[in-house]
C-alpha positions, 0 to 999 in steps of 0.5 A: 794478368793475375788477380790480388792474392790475400795472405792470411797467417792463422793468428791464435789457431791453437787458441780457444776461442781460435783466431780465424772468426775474429780475422774473418770478422775483421776483413771487409767483404771486398777483400774476401777472396772466392777460394781459400788454399791452405796447407798443414806440415805432415811428417807421415808423408815424405818431404815435398809430397803433396797429400790431399782429399775431397770432402771431409778432411778434419772433424769439428770439435765440441765439448760435452758435459754429463752431470749426474745427481743421486742421493745419499739415502739413509745416513745412519743405523740399520737402514744406513744407505737405504734409498741411495742413488748411486750417481757413479752407477748411473754415470757408468750406465750412461757412459757405456750407452754412449760408447756403444754409439760412438767409439775411436778418435777417427770418424769415417764416411760411414761413422761421422762422429766419435766421441772420447770421454777423457774425464770421469769423476764421482764421489767424495769419500771411499765410505760414502755413496757417490751421489755426483758424477761428472763426465767431460769429453770431446765430440768430433764430427764431420759436419755441423749437421751430424754433430748437431744430430749427435747432441740430440742423441746424447740428450736422449740417452741422458733423458732415458736413463734419468727417467729409469732412475731416481736421479738428475741428469743433465747434458750441455754442449759447447759447439764451435770449439773447432769447425769441420774442414771439408775440401771443395772438389773444385779446389782439390782439382785445381791443386792436383793441376798445379802439382802436375804442371809443376812436377810436384808429387801429389797423391790422394791422401789420407784414405779416410777424414783425420779425427784431428781439428784445425781453425782453417776449417772457418775460412771454408765454412762459407767459402770454396777451398782446400786445406792439404797436407805437405810432407816433411818427413826426414830420413830416419823418421821425424818427431810428431807435430806438437812436440818439443822435438818437432823440426823439418826442412824448411826447403819443403815450404817452397813447394807451397809456395809454387803451388800457391803462386801457380793458382794465383797466376790462374785464378778461378 
C-alpha cells in the first residue's frame, strides 16, 4: 500500500526572504517526509524530457557589501589634494584582487564559488577625490562550507589592502538569501528508475552545476531528495524563464505527475 504523500507548493519562492523556511517551520515533525521530490521547468530541454544530476545542481546566493572610506587631504591652495586617500582607486584594487580569485556566473565542481560585483559607486563630484567607494554583489557557492570559506577570503583580502593603505575597508555579508540545491544520489536513482519504468526520456543533465538558485534547497538542507528539470521547449524555440513572454505546453506536466505517482507507490 502506498504511503501518504505531502504536496508542497513553493509559496513565496521568488521573495526575499523566501517562503520555504517558513513552510518548514510550520510543519510538525510527523508530517516531514523522508524525501522531497521537485521539478523545475526548463526550456533548454525538449518537451517532456527529464534531466537530472547527482550532487550540486544550483548554488547558494549570499549578498556581499564592501565599503571603502578614504580622505580628502588638503582642500585649498598649493597643497590642494595633498595626503588624499582615493577610495575609488582602493576599491578598484579590491575588485581586481577578488576578480582574480573568482569569475563567471556558474561555479563548477572544480571552482565551487563565483562572485559577481554588480554595483560599484564612488565619489560625489568630478573635481574631488572620491573618498567613499561602495561595492555590492552576489556570491554563489555549491555548499555552505565553500560559501563561508569565500567570506573569510574576502575579509582577508580587504584587511590586507586596508593595511597597505591609509583607508578603512569594511566587508559585510548576507548569508542564506538562497541555499545550495544538492541532489541525493539515492533519490536521483529512484527518479531514473521511475522514468525507465514509465518510458519517459531521462537524461544526465546538466553536465555542470548551474549558477542560479531556488529555495527548494531549503527542503533538501536536512532531508534527502532531488530537484530535476522538466523540459518544456517548443517547436521553433521557447522564450526564457522569468520573462513576460514565457509560455509552455502544460501537457508536459503530466510526466511529472506520472513520476511523482510512481515514486509514491514505491516509497523509500
